[in-house]
C-alpha positions in Angstrom: 100.4 101.4 106.0 102.3 104.1 104.1 105.8 105.3 104.2 107.3 107.7 102.1 110.9 108.2 100.9 111.2 104.3 101.1 113.3 104.1 97.5 116.8 103.4 99.7 118.0 103.3 103.1 116.1 103.9 106.2 113.1 104.3 104.2 113.7 100.8 102.3 114.3 99.4 106.0 111.4 100.7 107.4 109.3 99.0 105.3 110.5 95.6 104.7 110.6 95.6 108.6 107.1 96.2 109.1 106.4 94.3 106.1 107.8 91.4 107.9 105.8 92.5 110.7 102.9 91.7 108.8 101.8 95.3 107.3 100.0 95.5 104.4 102.6 98.2 102.9 101.8 100.9 100.7 105.8 102.2 99.6 106.2 105.3 98.4 109.1 107.7 96.6 109.8 110.5 94.4 111.4 107.4 91.7 108.4 104.8 91.5 111.1 102.7 89.7 112.6 102.5 93.2 109.5 102.5 95.3 108.4 99.8 92.9 111.6 97.7 93.5 111.0 98.0 97.5 107.5 96.7 96.7 108.5 93.7 94.7 111.2 93.1 97.3 108.7 92.4 100.3 106.4 90.4 97.9 109.3 88.0 97.2 109.6 87.8 101.1 106.2 87.0 101.5 104.9 90.0 102.1 101.9 92.5 100.7 103.1 95.3 99.2 102.1 98.0 96.2 104.3 101.2 95.2 103.1 104.2 94.1 105.4 107.4 93.0 104.6 110.4 95.7 106.4 113.9 95.6 105.9 114.5 99.1 105.6 117.9 98.7 102.7 117.6 96.9 99.3 117.7 99.0 97.9 115.8 96.0 100.5 112.9 96.1 100.4 112.4 99.5 96.4 112.5 99.4 96.7 109.9 96.6 99.1 107.8 99.2 96.3 107.6 101.7 93.8 106.9 99.0 95.9 104.1 97.4 96.3 102.1 101.0 92.6 102.7 101.4 91.6 101.3 98.0 93.9 98.1 98.4 93.7 97.1 102.2 90.4 98.8 103.6 92.1 100.9 105.6 95.0 103.3 107.2 96.4 101.3 110.4 100.2 103.3 110.2 101.8 105.9 108.8 105.5 106.7 108.1 106.7 110.2 107.0 110.3 109.5 106.3 110.9 111.4 102.7 113.4 114.5 103.8 116.3 116.6 102.2 119.2 118.3 103.3 121.1 121.0 102.3 124.7 121.8 101.6 126.7 123.0 104.7 126.9 126.7 104.6 126.8 129.3 107.1 123.2 131.1 107.7 123.8 134.3 105.3 125.2 132.4 102.4 121.6 130.1 102.4 120.0 131.2 99.4 116.4 131.0 99.3 116.0 128.1 97.0 118.7 125.7 99.4 116.1 127.1 102.4 113.3 126.0 100.4 114.3 122.6 99.0 114.9 121.7 102.5 111.4 123.1 104.2 109.8 122.0 101.3 109.9 118.0 101.4 111.6 117.4 105.0 108.6 120.0 106.8 106.0 120.9 104.4 106.4 116.9 103.3 105.8 116.3 107.2 102.3 118.5 107.2 100.5 117.2 104.0 101.8 113.8 105.0 100.5 113.9 108.4 97.1 116.5 107.2 96.2 113.4 104.8 96.6 110.6 107.6 95.2 112.5 110.3 92.2 112.5 108.5 91.7 109.3 107.5 92.5 108.1 111.1 90.1 110.4 112.9 87.6 108.9 110.3 88.4 105.4 111.6 89.0 106.5 115.5 92.4 105.1 115.4 96.0 104.7 114.0 99.6 105.1 114.5 101.9 108.1 112.7 105.6 108.1 113.3 107.2 111.1 111.5 111.3 110.8 110.8 113.3 113.2 112.6 116.8 113.4 113.4 118.6 114.7 116.6 119.3 118.1 114.6 115.8 118.4 115.3 116.7 118.3 119.2 120.0 120.5 118.8 121.6 122.9 116.9 124.4 122.4 114.2 126.6 124.6 112.7 126.3 125.1 109.0 123.1 123.0 108.9 120.5 125.9 109.3 118.0 124.9 106.5 118.3 121.4 107.6 117.9 122.1 111.1 114.8 124.4 111.0 112.8 122.1 109.2 113.4 119.1 111.6 113.1 121.1 114.4 109.6 122.1 112.8 109.2 118.1 112.1 109.6 117.7 116.3 107.2 120.3 116.6 104.1 119.3 114.6 104.8 115.7 116.0 104.4 117.1 119.4 101.1 119.4 118.6 99.3 116.5 116.3 100.2 114.1 119.4 97.8 116.6 121.5 95.3 117.3 118.9 94.5 113.6 118.3 95.2 111.6 121.4 91.2 111.9 122.3 90.5 110.1 118.8 92.7 107.4 119.2 95.7 108.2 117.1 99.3 108.2 118.5 102.1 110.8 116.8 105.5 110.1 117.5 109.2 110.8 116.0 112.5 108.8 115.6 115.3 111.0 116.0 118.6 109.6 114.0 122.0 110.4 114.8 125.1 109.1 112.2 124.1 106.4 110.2 125.4 104.4 107.4 123.1 105.2 104.3 124.8 105.4 100.4 124.4 109.6 101.2 126.8 109.1 104.1 129.0 106.8 102.5 129.6 109.9 100.1 131.4 112.3 102.4 135.5 112.2 102.3 136.5 108.7 104.5 138.2 111.4 107.0 134.9 113.0 107.5 133.2 109.3 108.1 135.9 108.5 110.6 135.5 111.5 112.5 131.6 111.4 112.6 131.9 107.7 113.7 134.5 108.1 116.2 132.1 111.1 117.7 129.1 108.2 118.8 129.7 107.3 122.4 129.3 103.5 121.6 131.7 104.2 119.0 129.7 103.0 115.6 127.7 104.2 112.7 123.9 103.4 112.9 122.1 101.1 110.4 119.0 101.7 108.6 117.5 98.6 110.6 118.3 100.4 114.3 115.9 103.2 112.7 113.3 100.6 111.4 113.4 98.8 115.0 112.6 101.8 116.7 109.5 102.8 114.2 108.1 99.1 114.6 108.2 99.3 118.0 106.5 102.7 118.0 103.7 101.6 116.2 102.9 98.1 117.8 100.7 97.9 121.0 103.5 97.6 123.3 104.0 101.6 122.7 100.0 102.0 123.2 100.8 104.5 125.9 103.4 106.2 124.3 102.6 109.3 122.1 104.2 112.9 121.2 107.9 111.3 122.0 110.6 112.1 119.8 112.9 108.9 120.3 116.6 109.9 120.2 118.4 106.3 118.0 121.8 108.1 118.2 124.3 105.9 120.3 124.4 108.8 123.0 125.3 111.4 120.7 123.1 114.0 121.9 124.8 113.0 125.5 128.1 113.7 123.8 
């Protein structure tokens, strides 16, 4: 299986969880050294993993990632498209082209490029499962985050279209929509903002990267074999608040 954006945070947690469950993993990140460290960590735990530096916004890199999985392990059974970028908070009229393009290029276009390469390989094999990492921001609006919200809504749309297009080929496509998650980037927020975010979650705690990894593992498993086109919120009830 392949995963993008796996050098830290949610991506790292997913890679480790899936390796622990027996997947042979190609760990990728735009930071090749970070990807290599995660692959080494997996091998140290008794798992199988190799690494590759991948720019999610590159069609060639995404094709190379799929080829690496097939060359190393013989086939591509599963893929997780996790790479994404946000944008500084600002009102829509203040967003410049560069900020919008950064969010859309990596988060949406990167997911598209990844899925295109993955689904081609899986269709040839007649089976497979893909999980995209969306966001509850792909299911609702949020002030001051136009590029991020637009990109994540796009990921939701791609997920659902692909689920319909490839269901008859034996391929399932789903997404996980994280809510507030305790990651290194979240930790850079002012403490007051962190406290506000946590108190707003109905279950009164932040999610952990392991919570997202558990949801991804389930959606890829045979236990979810009758599930496709679903966007699963993992958000402590935030969408309901």
